[in-house]
MDTraj code that builds the backbone (N, CA, C; nanometers):
import mdtraj as md
import numpy as np

residues = "UNK UNK UNK UNK UNK UNK UNK UNK UNK UNK UNK UNK UNK UNK UNK UNK UNK UNK UNK UNK UNK UNK UNK UNK UNK UNK UNK UNK UNK UNK UNK UNK UNK UNK UNK UNK UNK UNK UNK UNK UNK UNK UNK UNK UNK UNK UNK UNK UNK UNK UNK UNK UNK UNK UNK UNK UNK UNK UNK UNK UNK UNK UNK UNK UNK UNK UNK UNK UNK UNK UNK UNK UNK UNK UNK UNK UNK UNK UNK UNK UNK UNK UNK UNK UNK UNK UNK UNK UNK UNK UNK UNK UNK UNK UNK UNK UNK UNK UNK UNK UNK UNK UNK UNK UNK UNK UNK UNK UNK UNK UNK UNK UNK UNK UNK UNK UNK UNK UNK UNK UNK UNK UNK UNK UNK UNK UNK UNK UNK UNK UNK UNK UNK UNK UNK UNK UNK UNK UNK UNK UNK UNK UNK UNK UNK UNK UNK UNK UNK UNK UNK UNK UNK UNK UNK UNK UNK UNK UNK UNK UNK UNK UNK UNK UNK UNK UNK UNK UNK UNK UNK UNK UNK UNK UNK UNK UNK UNK UNK UNK".split()
xyz = np.array([
    [4.7949, -10.2810, 6.6032],
    [4.7104, -10.3020, 6.4873],
    [4.5981, -10.1980, 6.4856],
    [4.5829, -10.1269, 6.3762],
    [4.4796, -10.0254, 6.3640],
    [4.3486, -10.0914, 6.3241],
    [4.2419, -10.0505, 6.3889],
    [4.1100, -10.1060, 6.3615],
    [4.0574, -10.0500, 6.2298],
    [4.0254, -10.1364, 6.1378],
    [3.9686, -10.0963, 6.0091],
    [3.8327, -10.1618, 5.9926],
    [3.7361, -10.0861, 5.9407],
    [3.6041, -10.1411, 5.9116],
    [3.5864, -10.1409, 5.7609],
    [3.5880, -10.2578, 5.6984],
    [3.5861, -10.2644, 5.5524],
    [3.4616, -10.2056, 5.4874],
    [3.3440, -10.2212, 5.5465],
    [3.2209, -10.1733, 5.4840],
    [3.1703, -10.0440, 5.5465],
    [3.2567, -9.9723, 5.6129],
    [3.2186, -9.8492, 5.6808],
    [3.2063, -9.7337, 5.5819],
    [3.1019, -9.6529, 5.6002],
    [3.0821, -9.5337, 5.5188],
    [3.0889, -9.4134, 5.6105],
    [3.1757, -9.3205, 5.5807],
    [3.1859, -9.2003, 5.6622],
    [3.0723, -9.1058, 5.6262],
    [3.0104, -9.0503, 5.7291],
    [2.8989, -8.9585, 5.7108],
    [2.9459, -8.8182, 5.7508],
    [2.9104, -8.7195, 5.6675],
    [2.9511, -8.5809, 5.6915],
    [2.8269, -8.4923, 5.7033],
    [2.8381, -8.3880, 5.7856],
    [2.7269, -8.2939, 5.7956],
    [2.7382, -8.1905, 5.6839],
    [2.6440, -8.0964, 5.6809],
    [2.6402, -7.9987, 5.5713],
    [2.7613, -7.9060, 5.5684],
    [2.8344, -7.8975, 5.6815],
    [2.9535, -7.8130, 5.6888],
    [3.0817, -7.8888, 5.6554],
    [3.0696, -8.0178, 5.6196],
    [3.1861, -8.0969, 5.5841],
    [3.2561, -8.1640, 5.7018],
    [3.1946, -8.1629, 5.8197],
    [3.2509, -8.2289, 5.9374],
    [3.2047, -8.3739, 5.9416],
    [3.2947, -8.4642, 5.9730],
    [3.2602, -8.6057, 5.9894],
    [3.1758, -8.6196, 6.1154],
    [3.0666, -8.6949, 6.1061],
    [2.9772, -8.7162, 6.2200],
    [3.0236, -8.8368, 6.3002],
    [3.0394, -8.8165, 6.4320],
    [3.0831, -8.9210, 6.5227],
    [2.9944, -8.9193, 6.6459],
    [3.0028, -9.0266, 6.7242],
    [2.9333, -9.0337, 6.8525],
    [3.0216, -9.1106, 6.9498],
    [3.0091, -9.0777, 7.0777],
    [3.0903, -9.1414, 7.1807],
    [3.0118, -9.1454, 7.3111],
    [3.0627, -9.2259, 7.4039],
    [3.0019, -9.2351, 7.5370],
    [3.1074, -9.2166, 7.6441],
    [3.0719, -9.1369, 7.7430],
    [3.1455, -9.1365, 7.8683],
    [3.0762, -9.2421, 7.9528],
    [3.1435, -9.3533, 7.9754],
    [3.0868, -9.4636, 8.0530],
    [3.1189, -9.4425, 8.2001],
    [3.0155, -9.4433, 8.2830],
    [3.0325, -9.4250, 8.4265],
    [2.9860, -9.5511, 8.4977],
    [3.0402, -9.5710, 8.6176],
    [3.0118, -9.6922, 8.6939],
    [2.9002, -9.6698, 8.7964],
    [2.8793, -9.5461, 8.8353],
    [2.7811, -9.5162, 8.9399],
    [2.7187, -9.3793, 8.9151],
    [2.6080, -9.3543, 8.9817],
    [2.5345, -9.2286, 8.9669],
    [2.6203, -9.1064, 8.9994],
    [2.7175, -9.1200, 9.0891],
    [2.8002, -9.0052, 9.1268],
    [2.9008, -8.9658, 9.0183],
    [2.9171, -9.0513, 8.9181],
    [3.0008, -9.0234, 8.8008],
    [3.1434, -8.9837, 8.8388],
    [3.2005, -9.0539, 8.9344],
    [3.3366, -9.0255, 8.9789],
    [3.4412, -9.1105, 8.9076],
    [3.3973, -9.2173, 8.8394],
    [3.4890, -9.3026, 8.7632],
    [3.4365, -9.3160, 8.6205],
    [3.5295, -9.3152, 8.5253],
    [3.4939, -9.3314, 8.3846],
    [3.5786, -9.4418, 8.3231],
    [3.5242, -9.5039, 8.2202],
    [3.5919, -9.6140, 8.1522],
    [3.6611, -9.5616, 8.0267],
    [3.7894, -9.5904, 8.0144],
    [3.8639, -9.5587, 7.8932],
    [3.9102, -9.6887, 7.8300],
    [3.9395, -9.6827, 7.6998],
    [3.9899, -9.7992, 7.6267],
    [4.1234, -9.7628, 7.5631],
    [4.2029, -9.8644, 7.5330],
    [4.3300, -9.8382, 7.4675],
    [4.3067, -9.7976, 7.3222],
    [4.3927, -9.7118, 7.2739],
    [4.3859, -9.6635, 7.1363],
    [4.4234, -9.7767, 7.0407],
    [4.3546, -9.7847, 6.9272],
    [4.3904, -9.8876, 6.8284],
    [4.5224, -9.8527, 6.7599],
    [4.5536, -9.7249, 6.7492],
    [4.6783, -9.6823, 6.6839],
    [4.7977, -9.6872, 6.7781],
    [4.7739, -9.6531, 6.9050],
    [4.8817, -9.6496, 7.0042],
    [4.8303, -9.7156, 7.1317],
    [4.8406, -9.8489, 7.1420],
    [4.7780, -9.9229, 7.2511],
    [4.8299, -9.8918, 7.3917],
    [4.9352, -9.8159, 7.4017],
    [4.9839, -9.7776, 7.5348],
    [4.9078, -9.6546, 7.5875],
    [4.8231, -9.5942, 7.5037],
    [4.7493, -9.4742, 7.5401],
    [4.5997, -9.5017, 7.5489],
    [4.5284, -9.4172, 7.6233],
    [4.3857, -9.4375, 7.6534],
    [4.2993, -9.3323, 7.5863],
    [4.1770, -9.3748, 7.5455],
    [4.0830, -9.2865, 7.4778],
    [3.9410, -9.3135, 7.5271],
    [3.8502, -9.2236, 7.4919],
    [3.7070, -9.2414, 7.5157],
    [3.6515, -9.3244, 7.4002],
    [3.5730, -9.4292, 7.4286],
    [3.5180, -9.5092, 7.3188],
    [3.4180, -9.4299, 7.2343],
    [3.4319, -9.4437, 7.1030],
    [3.3419, -9.3756, 7.0111],
    [3.3840, -9.4010, 6.8682],
    [3.3003, -9.3580, 6.7744],
    [3.3321, -9.3793, 6.6345],
    [3.2332, -9.3117, 6.5426],
    [3.2452, -9.3425, 6.4141],
    [3.1652, -9.2776, 6.3112],
    [3.0211, -9.3225, 6.3069],
    [2.9346, -9.2250, 6.2801],
    [2.7920, -9.2529, 6.2609],
    [2.7768, -9.3185, 6.1244],
    [2.7018, -9.4269, 6.1209],
    [2.6753, -9.4984, 5.9954],
    [2.5512, -9.4382, 5.9273],
    [2.5341, -9.4636, 5.7960],
    [2.4162, -9.4115, 5.7256],
    [2.2866, -9.4570, 5.7950],
    [2.1929, -9.3650, 5.8060],
    [2.0608, -9.3927, 5.8645],
    [2.0675, -9.4309, 6.0120],
    [2.1754, -9.3987, 6.0808],
    [2.1909, -9.4352, 6.2211],
    [2.1860, -9.3085, 6.3065],
    [2.1105, -9.3135, 6.4139],
    [2.1058, -9.2029, 6.5089],
    [2.2350, -9.2026, 6.5911],
    [2.2870, -9.0860, 6.6275],
    [2.4093, -9.0801, 6.7077],
    [2.3999, -9.1599, 6.8389],
    [2.2849, -9.1627, 6.9019],
    [2.2701, -9.2401, 7.0259],
    [2.2912, -9.3889, 7.0008],
    [2.2454, -9.4374, 6.8865],
    [2.2647, -9.5780, 6.8486],
    [2.4121, -9.6037, 6.8204],
    [2.4759, -9.5099, 6.7512],
    [2.6198, -9.5200, 6.7246],
    [2.6975, -9.5304, 6.8546],
    [2.6655, -9.4439, 6.9496],
    [2.7372, -9.4413, 7.0776],
    [2.7266, -9.5758, 7.1488],
    [2.6079, -9.6321, 7.1545],
    [2.5872, -9.7617, 7.2209],
    [2.6629, -9.8716, 7.1467],
    [2.6567, -9.8709, 7.0129],
    [2.7258, -9.9719, 6.9319],
    [2.8769, -9.9633, 6.9521],
    [2.9314, -9.8425, 6.9468],
    [3.0761, -9.8244, 6.9598],
    [3.1266, -9.8667, 7.0978],
    [3.0512, -9.8384, 7.2020],
    [3.0910, -9.8774, 7.3373],
    [3.0921, -10.0296, 7.3508],
    [2.9954, -10.0961, 7.2919],
    [2.9935, -10.2426, 7.2956],
    [3.1129, -10.2989, 7.2185],
    [3.1397, -10.2456, 7.0973],
    [3.2507, -10.2936, 7.0154],
    [3.3870, -10.2666, 7.0796],
    [3.4066, -10.1440, 7.1282],
    [3.5383, -10.1016, 7.1745],
    [3.5664, -10.1320, 7.3212],
    [3.4614, -10.1246, 7.4062],
    [3.4825, -10.1410, 7.5505],
    [3.4185, -10.2672, 7.6072],
    [3.3297, -10.3300, 7.5323],
    [3.2661, -10.4515, 7.5809],
    [3.1761, -10.4289, 7.7005],
    [3.1063, -10.3163, 7.7003],
    [3.0132, -10.2876, 7.8091],
    [2.8765, -10.2525, 7.7535],
    [2.7751, -10.2764, 7.8358],
    [2.6386, -10.2359, 7.8049],
    [2.5850, -10.1609, 7.9263],
    [2.4824, -10.0820, 7.9019],
    [2.4250, -10.0057, 8.0115],
    [2.3098, -9.9207, 7.9645],
    [2.2704, -9.8279, 8.0494],
    [2.1602, -9.7388, 8.0141],
    [2.2168, -9.6051, 7.9685],
    [2.1689, -9.5628, 7.8522],
    [2.2156, -9.4373, 7.7942],
    [2.1466, -9.3222, 7.8650],
    [2.2252, -9.2267, 7.9093],
    [2.1720, -9.1111, 7.9800],
    [2.1751, -8.9869, 7.8938],
    [2.2047, -8.8755, 7.9562],
    [2.1971, -8.7453, 7.8911],
    [2.3046, -8.7286, 7.7833],
    [2.2753, -8.6391, 7.6925],
    [2.3721, -8.5985, 7.5913],
    [2.4503, -8.4814, 7.6481],
    [2.5827, -8.4889, 7.6414],
    [2.6678, -8.3816, 7.6924],
    [2.6861, -8.2686, 7.5920],
    [2.6515, -8.2946, 7.4676],
    [2.6647, -8.1940, 7.3636],
    [2.7372, -8.2479, 7.2423],
    [2.7590, -8.1606, 7.1460],
    [2.8316, -8.1926, 7.0239],
    [2.9662, -8.1225, 7.0339],
    [3.0731, -8.2005, 7.0259],
    [3.2083, -8.1481, 7.0419],
    [3.2734, -8.1394, 6.9052],
    [3.3177, -8.0214, 6.8717],
    [3.3713, -7.9942, 6.7396],
    [3.5234, -7.9909, 6.7435],
    [3.5847, -8.0587, 6.6472],
    [3.7294, -8.0573, 6.6348],
    [3.7631, -8.0063, 6.4950],
    [3.8098, -7.8830, 6.4882],
    [3.8420, -7.8224, 6.3587],
    [3.9668, -7.8821, 6.2957],
    [4.0621, -7.9291, 6.3771],
    [4.1845, -7.9877, 6.3227],
    [4.1566, -8.1151, 6.2442],
    [4.0678, -8.1991, 6.2965],
    [4.0355, -8.3259, 6.2305],
    [3.9015, -8.3222, 6.1589],
    [3.8367, -8.2063, 6.1610],
    [3.7081, -8.1868, 6.0918],
    [3.6055, -8.2937, 6.1287],
    [3.5827, -8.3083, 6.2589],
    [3.4729, -8.3947, 6.3007],
    [3.3965, -8.3328, 6.4156],
    [3.2694, -8.3707, 6.4232],
    [3.1808, -8.3308, 6.5319],
    [3.1316, -8.4581, 6.5985],
    [3.1528, -8.4656, 6.7288],
    [3.1194, -8.5858, 6.8034],
    [3.0100, -8.5552, 6.9042],
    [2.8984, -8.6254, 6.8922],
    [2.7905, -8.6141, 6.9897],
    [2.8234, -8.7110, 7.1026],
    [2.8318, -8.6589, 7.2241],
    [2.8789, -8.7382, 7.3374],
    [2.7663, -8.7577, 7.4390],
    [2.7477, -8.8840, 7.4773],
    [2.6452, -8.9232, 7.5729],
    [2.7095, -8.9789, 7.6987],
    [2.6297, -8.9884, 7.8039],
    [2.6714, -9.0539, 7.9274],
    [2.6022, -9.1897, 7.9314],
    [2.6773, -9.2947, 7.9652],
    [2.6185, -9.4282, 7.9817],
    [2.6509, -9.4796, 8.1208],
    [2.5483, -9.5226, 8.1911],
    [2.5672, -9.5881, 8.3204],
    [2.5846, -9.7373, 8.2916],
    [2.7050, -9.7874, 8.3114],
    [2.7385, -9.9253, 8.2764],
    [2.6722, -10.0220, 8.3740],
    [2.6041, -10.1226, 8.3171],
    [2.5389, -10.2248, 8.3992],
    [2.6018, -10.3627, 8.3820],
    [2.6807, -10.3801, 8.2755],
    [2.7430, -10.5102, 8.2508],
    [2.8748, -10.4934, 8.1767],
    [2.9771, -10.5665, 8.2211],
    [3.1065, -10.5712, 8.1535],
    [3.1265, -10.7134, 8.1007],
    [3.1415, -10.7257, 7.9695],
    [3.1614, -10.8566, 7.9081],
    [3.3051, -10.9035, 7.9309],
    [3.3241, -11.0343, 7.9449],
    [3.4586, -11.0902, 7.9607],
    [3.5398, -11.0761, 7.8324],
    [3.4740, -11.0950, 7.7195],
    [3.5369, -11.0789, 7.5876],
    [3.4441, -10.9953, 7.5024],
    [3.5014, -10.9164, 7.4101],
    [3.4226, -10.8358, 7.3190],
    [3.4986, -10.8236, 7.1885],
    [3.4316, -10.7674, 7.0876],
    [3.4856, -10.7628, 6.9514],
    [3.6299, -10.7129, 6.9451],
    [3.6574, -10.5935, 6.9969],
    [3.7920, -10.5365, 6.9855],
    [3.8939, -10.6028, 7.0778],
    [3.8502, -10.6677, 7.1836],
    [3.9467, -10.7401, 7.2688],
    [3.9996, -10.8606, 7.1929],
    [3.9112, -10.9247, 7.1164],
    [3.9517, -11.0416, 7.0375],
    [4.0284, -11.0011, 6.9115],
    [3.9783, -10.9004, 6.8385],
    [4.0364, -10.8695, 6.7075],
    [4.1655, -10.7878, 6.7151],
    [4.1755, -10.6926, 6.8088],
    [4.2963, -10.6091, 6.8126],
    [4.3601, -10.6012, 6.9512],
    [4.3085, -10.6785, 7.0455],
    [4.3681, -10.6800, 7.1793],
    [4.3410, -10.5555, 7.2616],
    [4.2321, -10.4859, 7.2305],
    [4.1988, -10.3632, 7.3037],
    [4.1678, -10.3956, 7.4490],
    [4.2086, -10.3065, 7.5380],
    [4.1840, -10.3215, 7.6812],
    [4.0974, -10.2063, 7.7294],
    [4.0361, -10.2247, 7.8453],
    [3.9571, -10.1190, 7.9082],
    [4.0005, -10.1060, 8.0531],
    [3.9790, -9.9872, 8.1094],
    [4.0159, -9.9657, 8.2491],
    [3.9347, -9.8496, 8.3053],
    [3.8958, -9.8625, 8.4334],
    [3.8262, -9.7554, 8.5040],
    [3.9282, -9.6577, 8.5604],
    [3.8985, -9.5280, 8.5471],
    [3.9832, -9.4209, 8.5979],
    [3.8988, -9.3216, 8.6769],
    [3.9594, -9.2598, 8.7780],
    [3.8944, -9.1439, 8.8388],
    [3.8914, -9.0349, 8.7324],
    [3.8065, -8.9362, 8.7504],
    [3.7991, -8.8263, 8.6538],
    [3.9358, -8.7593, 8.6383],
    [4.0019, -8.7305, 8.7490],
    [4.1329, -8.6645, 8.7421],
    [4.2360, -8.7490, 8.6676],
    [4.2383, -8.8799, 8.6966],
    [4.3328, -8.9680, 8.6271],
    [4.2988, -8.9800, 8.4787],
    [4.1696, -8.9842, 8.4461],
    [4.1279, -8.9910, 8.3056],
    [4.1688, -8.8633, 8.2318],
    [4.1508, -8.7484, 8.2962],
    [4.1939, -8.6222, 8.2346],
    [4.3434, -8.6244, 8.2062],
    [4.4218, -8.6786, 8.2987],
    [4.5671, -8.6891, 8.2789],
    [4.6006, -8.7834, 8.1639],
    [4.5325, -8.8968, 8.1573],
    [4.5571, -8.9927, 8.0492],
    [4.5226, -8.9333, 7.9125],
    [4.4088, -8.8649, 7.9034],
    [4.3664, -8.8069, 7.7759],
    [4.4581, -8.6934, 7.7321],
    [4.5215, -8.6266, 7.8266],
    [4.6138, -8.5180, 7.7926],
    [4.7324, -8.5696, 7.7117],
    [4.7667, -8.6974, 7.7275],
    [4.8812, -8.7560, 7.6577],
    [4.8553, -8.7791, 7.5093],
    [4.7289, -8.8027, 7.4715],
    [4.7009, -8.8496, 7.3363],
    [4.5780, -8.7825, 7.2740],
    [4.4793, -8.7528, 7.3549],
    [4.3526, -8.7005, 7.3041],
    [4.3054, -8.5813, 7.3870],
    [4.3811, -8.4730, 7.3838],
    [4.3413, -8.3594, 7.4665],
    [4.2020, -8.3062, 7.4334],
    [4.1581, -8.3225, 7.3091],
    [4.0230, -8.2762, 7.2755],
    [3.9175, -8.3543, 7.3541],
    [3.9465, -8.4823, 7.3860],
    [3.8499, -8.5625, 7.4611],
    [3.8441, -8.5224, 7.6086],
    [3.9416, -8.4462, 7.6551],
    [3.9347, -8.3939, 7.7918],
    [3.8097, -8.3074, 7.8080],
    [3.7708, -8.2390, 7.7024],
    [3.6538, -8.1520, 7.7091],
    [3.5252, -8.2310, 7.7355],
    [3.5199, -8.3558, 7.6902],
    [3.4037, -8.4394, 7.7206],
    [3.3888, -8.4527, 7.8725],
    [3.5020, -8.4822, 7.9387],
    [3.4982, -8.5030, 8.0838],
    [3.4718, -8.3725, 8.1581],
    [3.5253, -8.2633, 8.1077],
    [3.4979, -8.1337, 8.1699],
    [3.3484, -8.1023, 8.1619],
    [3.2884, -8.1335, 8.0478],
    [3.1449, -8.1099, 8.0310],
    [3.0648, -8.2051, 8.1196],
    [3.1123, -8.3273, 8.1376],
    [3.0464, -8.4217, 8.2290],
    [3.0387, -8.3605, 8.3687],
    [3.1513, -8.3092, 8.4154],
    [3.1550, -8.2477, 8.5483],
    [3.0659, -8.1238, 8.5538],
    [3.0729, -8.0425, 8.4506],
    [2.9941, -7.9195, 8.4468],
    [2.8447, -7.9504, 8.4416],
    [2.8065, -8.0509, 8.3645],
    [2.6638, -8.0816, 8.3457],
    [2.5978, -8.1317, 8.4735],
    [2.6760, -8.1871, 8.5645],
    [2.6205, -8.2322, 8.6921],
    [2.5682, -8.1141, 8.7733],
    [2.6246, -7.9968, 8.7498],
    [2.5846, -7.8792, 8.8265],
    [2.4768, -7.7974, 8.7565],
    [2.4493, -7.8284, 8.6309],
    [2.3467, -7.7538, 8.5585],
    [2.2084, -7.7918, 8.6095],
    [2.1219, -7.6949, 8.6165],
    [1.9864, -7.7211, 8.6646],
    [1.9125, -7.8138, 8.5690],
    [1.9301, -7.7940, 8.4387],
    [1.8634, -7.8779, 8.3402],
    [1.9702, -7.9414, 8.2521],
    [2.0188, -8.0590, 8.2901],
    [2.1283, -8.1250, 8.2174],
    [2.0859, -8.1772, 8.0812],
    [1.9570, -8.1832, 8.0542],
    [1.9101, -8.2380, 7.9270],
    [1.8836, -8.1309, 7.8222],
    [1.9342, -8.0103, 7.8410],
    [1.9173, -7.9061, 7.7415],
    [1.9938, -7.9437, 7.6153],
    [1.9225, -7.9646, 7.5029],
    [1.9916, -8.0034, 7.3797],
    [2.0588, -7.8844, 7.3133],
    [2.1476, -7.9139, 7.2206],
    [2.2016, -7.8120, 7.1339],
    [2.3303, -7.7470, 7.1786],
    [2.3942, -7.7986, 7.2809],
    [2.5229, -7.7415, 7.3190],
    [2.6268, -7.7879, 7.2183],
    [2.7016, -7.6946, 7.1645],
    [2.8104, -7.7286, 7.0743],
    [2.9392, -7.6824, 7.1394],
    [3.0337, -7.7728, 7.1532],
    [3.1602, -7.7404, 7.2170],
    [3.2709, -7.7595, 7.1154],
    [3.3537, -7.6563, 7.0994],
    [3.4663, -7.6660, 7.0083],
    [3.5815, -7.7269, 7.0852],
    [3.6192, -7.8483, 7.0501],
    [3.7224, -7.9199, 7.1250],
    [3.8635, -7.8919, 7.0736],
    [3.8760, -7.8140, 6.9673],
    [4.0078, -7.7774, 6.9178],
    [4.0669, -7.6663, 7.0036],
    [3.9794, -7.5834, 7.0544],
    [4.0165, -7.4688, 7.1370],
    [3.9426, -7.4812, 7.2690],
    [3.9615, -7.3912, 7.3644],
    [3.8869, -7.4000, 7.4895],
    [3.7370, -7.4089, 7.4626],
    [3.6634, -7.4849, 7.5450],
    [3.5222, -7.5077, 7.5171],
    [3.4409, -7.3790, 7.5205],
    [3.3503, -7.3691, 7.4240],
    [3.2573, -7.2582, 7.4161],
    [3.1198, -7.3194, 7.3992],
    [3.0266, -7.2834, 7.4836],
    [2.8906, -7.3319, 7.4683],
    [2.8185, -7.2352, 7.3774],
    [2.7493, -7.2890, 7.2779],
    [2.6824, -7.2034, 7.1808],
    [2.5439, -7.2562, 7.1528],
    [2.4589, -7.1706, 7.1081],
    [2.3251, -7.2086, 7.0656],
    [2.3387, -7.2945, 6.9406],
    [2.2624, -7.4020, 6.9321],
    [2.2793, -7.4950, 6.8200],
    [2.2439, -7.4310, 6.6872],
    [2.1517, -7.3357, 6.6851],
    [2.1151, -7.2727, 6.5581],
    [2.2322, -7.1924, 6.5029],
    [2.2982, -7.1135, 6.5876],
    [2.4126, -7.0373, 6.5374],
    [2.5307, -7.1268, 6.5090],
    [2.5455, -7.2340, 6.5870],
    [2.6579, -7.3258, 6.5661],
    [2.6413, -7.4008, 6.4345],
    [2.5173, -7.4328, 6.3996],
    [2.4952, -7.5068, 6.2755],
    [2.5240, -7.4152, 6.1552],
    [2.4914, -7.2870, 6.1707],
    [2.5146, -7.1959, 6.0606],
    [2.6617, -7.1640, 6.0424],
    [2.7321, -7.1508, 6.1539],
    [2.8753, -7.1276, 6.1442],
    [2.9422, -7.1977, 6.2608],
    [3.0338, -7.2900, 6.2335],
    [3.0966, -7.3683, 6.3402],
    [3.1589, -7.2797, 6.4469],
    [3.1513, -7.3272, 6.5695],
    [3.2052, -7.2549, 6.6839],
    [3.3563, -7.2428, 6.6707],
    [3.4064, -7.1226, 6.6877],
    [3.5514, -7.1023, 6.6858],
    [3.5909, -7.0140, 6.8026],
    [3.7158, -7.0249, 6.8430],
    [3.7641, -6.9438, 6.9544],
    [3.8516, -6.8332, 6.9025],
])
top = md.Topology()
chain = top.add_chain()
for i, resn in enumerate(residues, 1):
    res = top.add_residue(resn, chain, resSeq=i)
    for name in ("N", "CA", "C"):
        top.add_atom(name, md.element.get_by_symbol(name[0]), res)
traj = md.Trajectory(xyz[None], top)
C-alpha cells in the first residue's frame, strides 16, 4: 500500500526542485548503526525516512516529523549533512542526523501501512539502499565523511545525488544546480 497524504502540499524551490527533508537516525555517538524503514511502494526494500516539506515548515521540523511518522522514533536532532540534489526526480533533500533516544512500539505508518524499521550497520545499509535508493547512499557516505571534518556544522553543502557527490558552495549551487 502506497502512503498518500490527502492534504499534503508539495513545496518547490525557485529552481523547480521539490523540497524534502530526511534524517539519518543513529543509535549511538559513534554512528556505526543507522535505522532504515521499509518502502511504502515496495515493502521488501529499505529506505531512509524522510518526506516533503510542508508550507511554512522548516526542513529540520519536517525531518523530525517524518521520522516520527515513518520510523516511530524520537531523539535529538544533530548536524545537517547538507542538501542532496536528485536531478532525475527533481528534488532537493536536506538531511540531518538524529540520535535516537526512544523507539515507539507502534507508530502512524506501522498501523496504517504496516511499515517496519530495522537497525543496520553502515555497510549493510549501503548495500540495502543500493537495491532501491542508490541516491540515498550518498547520505550515508556524507555521514561518514562529516565525522572526519573539522567543522561538521558548516552549512551550505549541496550534494548532487543523481551523480557522484560534489560538494559546492551554497551560493553557486542556488544559482545553478550542481551537476557532474
